[in-house]
TORPA-4810 file (N, C-alpha, C, O; in nm, 3 decimals):
<nodes>
NODE_1_0.082_-0.119_0.000_0.000_0.000_0.000_0.086_0.126_0.000_0.054_0.224_-0.066_M
NODE_2_0.196_0.123_0.074_0.280_0.241_0.083_0.333_0.284_-0.053_0.336_0.404_-0.083_Q
NODE_3_0.374_0.188_-0.137_0.432_0.225_-0.266_0.329_0.294_-0.356_0.364_0.385_-0.431_S
NODE_4_0.202_0.251_-0.347_0.098_0.316_-0.428_0.080_0.462_-0.386_0.063_0.550_-0.471_E
NODE_5_0.083_0.486_-0.256_0.071_0.623_-0.206_0.194_0.703_-0.250_0.182_0.819_-0.290_I
NODE_6_0.311_0.641_-0.242_0.434_0.708_-0.283_0.431_0.741_-0.432_0.479_0.847_-0.473_Y
NODE_7_0.375_0.653_-0.512_0.365_0.679_-0.656_0.276_0.800_-0.680_0.308_0.885_-0.763_T
NODE_8_0.165_0.808_-0.610_0.077_0.924_-0.621_0.150_1.051_-0.581_0.144_1.151_-0.652_D
NODE_9_0.220_1.047_-0.469_0.298_1.164_-0.425_0.405_1.200_-0.528_0.427_1.317_-0.556_Y
NODE_10_0.472_1.099_-0.582_0.578_1.124_-0.681_0.522_1.198_-0.802_0.584_1.292_-0.851_A
NODE_11_0.407_1.156_-0.850_0.345_1.224_-0.964_0.311_1.367_-0.928_0.333_1.458_-1.008_I
NODE_12_0.259_1.388_-0.808_0.224_1.524_-0.763_0.349_1.612_-0.748_0.347_1.730_-0.783_R
NODE_13_0.457_1.553_-0.696_0.583_1.628_-0.682_0.635_1.670_-0.819_0.671_1.786_-0.839_I
NODE_14_0.637_1.578_-0.913_0.688_1.608_-1.047_0.600_1.710_-1.118_0.651_1.798_-1.188_L
NODE_15_0.472_1.699_-1.099_0.379_1.796_-1.158_0.405_1.935_-1.100_0.409_2.034_-1.174_R
NODE_16_0.424_1.943_-0.970_0.453_2.070_-0.904_0.584_2.129_-0.955_0.592_2.249_-0.984_F
NODE_17_0.686_2.046_-0.967_0.815_2.094_-1.019_0.800_2.143_-1.162_0.861_2.242_-1.201_L
NODE_18_0.721_2.074_-1.240_0.699_2.115_-1.379_0.631_2.252_-1.385_0.663_2.333_-1.472_H
NODE_19_0.539_2.278_-1.295_0.470_2.408_-1.297_0.565_2.522_-1.258_0.535_2.639_-1.281_T
NODE_20_0.678_2.487_-1.200_0.779_2.588_-1.164_0.899_2.581_-1.258_1.007_2.628_-1.225_H
NODE_21_0.877_2.523_-1.373_0.972_2.514_-1.484_1.115_2.488_-1.438_1.141_2.384_-1.377_D
NODE_22_1.206_2.577_-1.466_1.348_2.554_-1.438_1.390_2.605_-1.301_1.510_2.617_-1.273_A
NODE_23_1.294_2.636_-1.216_1.324_2.686_-1.082_1.375_2.573_-0.993_1.326_2.461_-1.000_E
NODE_24_1.472_2.604_-0.910_1.520_2.510_-0.810_1.433_2.529_-0.687_1.427_2.639_-0.632_M
NODE_25_1.367_2.423_-0.641_1.276_2.433_-0.527_1.333_2.358_-0.407_1.398_2.254_-0.422_L
NODE_26_1.307_2.411_-0.290_1.357_2.350_-0.166_1.263_2.238_-0.119_1.149_2.226_-0.163_T
NODE_27_1.316_2.159_-0.028_1.236_2.054_0.034_1.112_2.114_0.098_1.002_2.061_0.081_T
NODE_28_1.128_2.224_0.170_1.016_2.287_0.239_0.909_2.334_0.140_0.790_2.313_0.163_M
NODE_29_0.950_2.395_0.032_0.853_2.442_-0.068_0.771_2.325_-0.123_0.650_2.335_-0.140_Q
NODE_30_0.839_2.217_-0.151_0.772_2.101_-0.210_0.683_2.031_-0.108_0.567_2.001_-0.138_I
NODE_31_0.735_2.005_0.010_0.655_1.931_0.110_0.532_2.010_0.152_0.426_1.951_0.176_T
NODE_32_0.543_2.141_0.161_0.426_2.222_0.196_0.323_2.223_0.083_0.203_2.216_0.108_Q
NODE_33_0.369_2.233_-0.038_0.277_2.238_-0.153_0.205_2.104_-0.172_0.087_2.102_-0.206_A
NODE_34_0.274_1.994_-0.150_0.218_1.861_-0.172_0.151_1.808_-0.044_0.071_1.715_-0.049_I
NODE_35_0.185_1.869_0.069_0.131_1.829_0.200_0.176_1.688_0.238_0.095_1.600_0.268_D
NODE_36_0.309_1.669_0.236_0.368_1.544_0.281_0.481_1.575_0.378_0.529_1.688_0.384_I
NODE_37_0.522_1.475_0.454_0.630_1.495_0.551_0.766_1.493_0.481_0.780_1.441_0.370_T
NODE_38_0.863_1.550_0.546_0.998_1.553_0.491_1.056_1.413_0.474_1.117_1.386_0.370_T
NODE_39_1.039_1.321_0.570_1.093_1.185_0.548_1.029_1.113_0.428_1.099_1.043_0.354_P
NODE_40_0.900_1.130_0.409_0.833_1.069_0.294_0.889_1.130_0.165_0.921_1.058_0.071_V
NODE_41_0.900_1.262_0.163_0.955_1.329_0.045_1.097_1.280_0.017_1.131_1.251_-0.098_F
NODE_42_1.180_1.269_0.121_1.319_1.227_0.103_1.326_1.087_0.041_1.409_1.061_-0.046_A
NODE_43_1.240_0.999_0.086_1.239_0.863_0.031_1.200_0.864_-0.117_1.263_0.798_-0.199_S
NODE_44_1.096_0.937_-0.149_1.049_0.946_-0.287_1.154_1.014_-0.375_1.185_0.966_-0.484_I
NODE_45_1.209_1.124_-0.326_1.309_1.199_-0.402_1.431_1.113_-0.432_1.488_1.121_-0.541_A
NODE_46_1.472_1.031_-0.337_1.586_0.943_-0.357_1.559_0.844_-0.471_1.645_0.821_-0.556_N
NODE_47_1.440_0.786_-0.473_1.406_0.690_-0.579_1.398_0.759_-0.715_1.445_0.706_-0.815_Q
NODE_48_1.339_0.877_-0.718_1.328_0.951_-0.845_1.466_0.998_-0.894_1.493_0.998_-1.014_L
NODE_49_1.551_1.036_-0.801_1.687_1.077_-0.838_1.765_0.959_-0.895_1.836_0.973_-0.995_R
NODE_50_1.752_0.843_-0.832_1.823_0.724_-0.880_1.778_0.683_-1.019_1.853_0.619_-1.093_N
NODE_51_1.657_0.720_-1.056_1.604_0.689_-1.190_1.633_0.799_-1.291_1.600_0.785_-1.409_S
NODE_52_1.695_0.908_-1.248_1.726_1.018_-1.337_1.608_1.110_-1.365_1.617_1.200_-1.449_G
NODE_53_1.498_1.090_-1.294_1.378_1.170_-1.315_1.387_1.303_-1.240_1.331_1.404_-1.282_I
NODE_54_1.459_1.301_-1.129_1.472_1.419_-1.044_1.619_1.457_-1.034_1.707_1.372_-1.027_L
NODE_55_1.643_1.585_-1.034_1.779_1.637_-1.021_1.790_1.709_-0.887_1.703_1.789_-0.853_R
NODE_56_1.895_1.681_-0.813_1.915_1.747_-0.684_2.049_1.820_-0.684_2.148_1.774_-0.740_T
NODE_57_2.046_1.934_-0.620_2.168_2.013_-0.601_2.184_2.034_-0.450_2.093_2.084_-0.384_I
NODE_58_2.298_1.995_-0.398_2.324_2.011_-0.255_2.373_2.152_-0.225_2.419_2.223_-0.314_Q
NODE_59_2.364_2.191_-0.101_2.420_2.317_-0.057_2.317_2.426_-0.033_2.196_2.405_-0.046_G
NODE_60_2.369_2.541_0.001_2.286_2.655_0.042_2.184_2.696_-0.065_2.070_2.728_-0.031_R
NODE_61_2.223_2.697_-0.188_2.133_2.738_-0.296_2.081_2.618_-0.375_2.037_2.629_-0.490_H
NODE_62_2.087_2.503_-0.311_2.044_2.380_-0.376_1.895_2.359_-0.368_1.820_2.444_-0.320_G
NODE_63_1.855_2.245_-0.416_1.714_2.210_-0.415_1.687_2.101_-0.516_1.773_2.019_-0.547_G
NODE_64_1.565_2.103_-0.567_1.520_1.998_-0.658_1.461_2.059_-0.785_1.400_2.165_-0.783_Y
NODE_65_1.481_1.987_-0.894_1.418_2.022_-1.021_1.407_1.895_-1.105_1.467_1.792_-1.071_M
NODE_66_1.332_1.902_-1.211_1.317_1.785_-1.296_1.452_1.747_-1.357_1.531_1.833_-1.394_L
NODE_67_1.475_1.617_-1.366_1.600_1.567_-1.423_1.598_1.562_-1.574_1.702_1.549_-1.638_G
NODE_68_1.480_1.571_-1.630_1.463_1.574_-1.775_1.331_1.645_-1.804_1.252_1.666_-1.712_K
NODE_69_1.305_1.681_-1.927_1.182_1.756_-1.959_1.057_1.678_-1.918_1.052_1.555_-1.927_P
NODE_70_0.956_1.752_-1.875_0.830_1.691_-1.830_0.762_1.611_-1.940_0.686_1.518_-1.913_A
NODE_71_0.788_1.648_-2.066_0.727_1.572_-2.176_0.807_1.446_-2.210_0.775_1.375_-2.305_N
NODE_72_0.911_1.419_-2.131_0.991_1.297_-2.148_0.979_1.205_-2.026_1.043_1.100_-2.021_A
NODE_73_0.897_1.244_-1.928_0.877_1.163_-1.807_0.736_1.105_-1.812_0.638_1.176_-1.789_I
NODE_74_0.727_0.977_-1.841_0.595_0.914_-1.850_0.549_0.869_-1.711_0.629_0.854_-1.619_S
NODE_75_0.421_0.848_-1.700_0.365_0.796_-1.575_0.422_0.656_-1.549_0.445_0.618_-1.434_I
NODE_76_0.443_0.581_-1.656_0.504_0.449_-1.640_0.644_0.460_-1.580_0.680_0.381_-1.493_Y
NODE_77_0.723_0.557_-1.626_0.857_0.579_-1.570_0.850_0.602_-1.420_0.931_0.549_-1.344_D
NODE_78_0.751_0.680_-1.377_0.735_0.711_-1.235_0.695_0.585_-1.158_0.752_0.556_-1.053_V
NODE_79_0.599_0.511_-1.210_0.557_0.386_-1.145_0.676_0.292_-1.125_0.696_0.239_-1.016_F
NODE_80_0.753_0.271_-1.229_0.866_0.179_-1.221_0.972_0.231_-1.124_1.033_0.153_-1.051_V
NODE_81_0.994_0.361_-1.123_1.090_0.421_-1.033_1.052_0.397_-0.887_1.139_0.370_-0.804_S
NODE_82_0.925_0.407_-0.857_0.879_0.394_-0.718_0.847_0.249_-0.682_0.881_0.204_-0.572_I
NODE_83_0.783_0.177_-0.770_0.732_0.044_-0.736_0.812_-0.071_-0.794_0.792_-0.186_-0.755_E
NODE_84_0.903_-0.043_-0.887_0.977_-0.151_-0.951_0.892_-0.218_-1.057_0.805_-0.155_-1.118_G
NODE_85_0.918_-0.345_-1.080_0.844_-0.419_-1.182_0.694_-0.408_-1.154_0.648_-0.428_-1.042_E
NODE_86_0.620_-0.374_-1.258_0.478_-0.352_-1.240_0.398_-0.450_-1.323_0.407_-0.449_-1.446_M
NODE_87_0.320_-0.533_-1.258_0.237_-0.631_-1.325_0.095_-0.623_-1.269_0.075_-0.595_-1.151_R
NODE_88_-0.002_-0.649_-1.356_-0.141_-0.643_-1.312_-0.182_-0.768_-1.236_-0.287_-0.769_-1.171_I
NODE_89_-0.100_-0.873_-1.242_-0.128_-0.997_-1.170_0.005_-1.061_-1.134_0.100_-1.056_-1.212_N
NODE_90_0.013_-1.120_-1.017_0.139_-1.181_-0.972_0.191_-1.288_-1.067_0.312_-1.307_-1.077_Q
NODE_91_0.103_-1.357_-1.135_0.149_-1.465_-1.223_0.226_-1.410_-1.344_0.291_-1.487_-1.415_C
NODE_92_0.218_-1.280_-1.369_0.291_-1.220_-1.481_0.429_-1.170_-1.441_0.509_-1.132_-1.527_L
NODE_93_0.458_-1.169_-1.313_0.588_-1.122_-1.265_0.697_-1.218_-1.310_0.672_-1.336_-1.335_E
NODE_94_0.817_-1.167_-1.320_0.930_-1.247_-1.364_0.943_-1.375_-1.281_0.964_-1.484_-1.335_T
NODE_95_0.931_-1.361_-1.152_0.938_-1.477_-1.063_0.803_-1.498_-0.995_0.795_-1.518_-0.874_Y
NODE_96_0.698_-1.492_-1.074_0.561_-1.502_-1.024_0.523_-1.642_-0.979_0.603_-1.735_-0.984_G
NODE_97_0.400_-1.654_-0.936_0.350_-1.778_-0.880_0.307_-1.880_-0.984_0.296_-1.999_-0.952_L
NODE_98_0.283_-1.839_-1.106_0.228_-1.929_-1.207_0.333_-2.028_-1.257_0.449_-1.994_-1.277_C
NODE_99_0.289_-2.150_-1.276_0.378_-2.253_-1.326_0.369_-2.267_-1.478_0.447_-2.340_-1.539_K
NODE_100_0.274_-2.197_-1.540_0.251_-2.212_-1.683_0.326_-2.107_-1.765_0.397_-2.141_-1.859_H
NODE_101_0.309_-1.981_-1.730_0.374_-1.874_-1.804_0.340_-1.878_-1.952_0.229_-1.917_-1.988_G
NODE_102_0.433_-1.839_-2.036_0.410_-1.839_-2.181_0.445_-1.974_-2.244_0.423_-1.994_-2.364_K
NODE_103_0.499_-2.067_-2.165_0.539_-2.195_-2.222_0.418_-2.282_-2.260_0.427_-2.362_-2.354_Q
NODE_104_0.310_-2.268_-2.190_0.191_-2.349_-2.215_0.079_-2.257_-2.264_0.062_-2.146_-2.213_V
NODE_105_0.004_-2.305_-2.363_-0.108_-2.224_-2.412_-0.211_-2.213_-2.299_-0.268_-2.312_-2.255_E
NODE_106_-0.232_-2.091_-2.255_-0.322_-2.066_-2.143_-0.405_-1.943_-2.177_-0.351_-1.833_-2.192_C
NODE_107_-0.533_-1.961_-2.190_-0.622_-1.850_-2.227_-0.618_-1.738_-2.124_-0.632_-1.621_-2.158_K
NODE_108_-0.599_-1.773_-1.998_-0.592_-1.672_-1.892_-0.469_-1.585_-1.914_-0.477_-1.462_-1.912_I
NODE_109_-0.354_-1.650_-1.934_-0.232_-1.574_-1.957_-0.240_-1.491_-2.084_-0.194_-1.377_-2.088_H
NODE_110_-0.298_-1.547_-2.185_-0.312_-1.475_-2.312_-0.383_-1.342_-2.289_-0.339_-1.238_-2.337_E
NODE_111_-0.493_-1.346_-2.217_-0.569_-1.223_-2.188_-0.491_-1.131_-2.095_-0.485_-1.010_-2.118_K
NODE_112_-0.430_-1.187_-1.990_-0.357_-1.105_-1.895_-0.236_-1.037_-1.959_-0.210_-0.919_-1.933_L
NODE_113_-0.163_-1.110_-2.041_-0.048_-1.050_-2.110_-0.093_-0.937_-2.202_-0.029_-0.833_-2.211_Y
NODE_114_-0.203_-0.959_-2.269_-0.257_-0.856_-2.358_-0.297_-0.732_-2.278_-0.266_-0.620_-2.317_S
NODE_115_-0.365_-0.754_-2.165_-0.405_-0.643_-2.080_-0.283_-0.572_-2.023_-0.281_-0.449_-2.015_M
NODE_116_-0.182_-0.648_-1.984_-0.059_-0.591_-1.930_0.008_-0.501_-2.034_0.050_-0.389_-2.003_Q
NODE_117_0.017_-0.549_-2.156_0.077_-0.471_-2.263_0.001_-0.341_-2.287_0.062_-0.235_-2.306_D
NODE_118_-0.131_-0.348_-2.287_-0.214_-0.228_-2.306_-0.194_-0.130_-2.191_-0.185_-0.009_-2.212_E
NODE_119_-0.189_-0.183_-2.070_-0.171_-0.101_-1.950_-0.039_-0.025_-1.956_-0.035_0.096_-1.934_F
NODE_120_0.069_-0.096_-1.986_0.201_-0.034_-1.996_0.203_0.070_-2.107_0.258_0.179_-2.091_V
NODE_121_0.144_0.036_-2.221_0.141_0.129_-2.333_0.066_0.258_-2.297_0.113_0.368_-2.327_E
NODE_122_-0.046_0.244_-2.232_-0.124_0.362_-2.195_-0.049_0.449_-2.095_-0.047_0.572_-2.109_R
NODE_123_0.012_0.388_-1.994_0.088_0.465_-1.896_0.213_0.527_-1.958_0.258_0.634_-1.915_L
NODE_124_0.269_0.462_-2.057_0.389_0.512_-2.124_0.359_0.631_-2.215_0.450_0.703_-2.256_S
NODE_125_0.233_0.651_-2.246_0.193_0.760_-2.335_0.128_0.878_-2.265_0.072_0.967_-2.330_N
NODE_126_0.136_0.879_-2.132_0.090_0.994_-2.055_0.213_1.049_-1.983_0.284_0.976_-1.914_V
NODE_127_0.238_1.178_-2.001_0.359_1.240_-1.948_0.323_1.345_-1.843_0.211_1.396_-1.839_F
NODE_128_0.420_1.375_-1.758_0.399_1.475_-1.654_0.349_1.606_-1.716_0.263_1.672_-1.659_I
NODE_129_0.401_1.643_-1.830_0.357_1.765_-1.898_0.210_1.763_-1.934_0.147_1.868_-1.945_A
NODE_130_0.153_1.643_-1.954_0.012_1.629_-1.987_-0.080_1.656_-1.868_-0.199_1.680_-1.885_D
NODE_131_-0.024_1.654_-1.750_-0.105_1.661_-1.628_-0.121_1.804_-1.574_-0.179_1.824_-1.467_L
NODE_132_-0.070_1.900_-1.646_-0.077_2.039_-1.600_-0.191_2.110_-1.669_-0.214_2.229_-1.645_V
</nodes>
């Protein structure tokens, strides 16, 4: 549950940064605008920074800004950054519970894989810039 909330916060943080274009924003500015705690923000910011989505500058005049243009950051990128591998069902995960996978003709998997592909495609085609 925590990762889903973090993903929502991450999208809101990136949207807020996008509305402030190339401005460097402080932790306080961001946490107050998004209404989250500093530790939650720090955790999210660390994951986004590791993915190259967020840029941080240390020091007195430091802060946060987008690591790349908002029209190049998809919602899928954010999900993967925060939650890792994203599957609509556990049996589709790389090390999932299903014993069949793609090796055996399975109508359930056929539908789930199709839905998974559509889901990823749709999330990959919505960008932070679209949300403003």
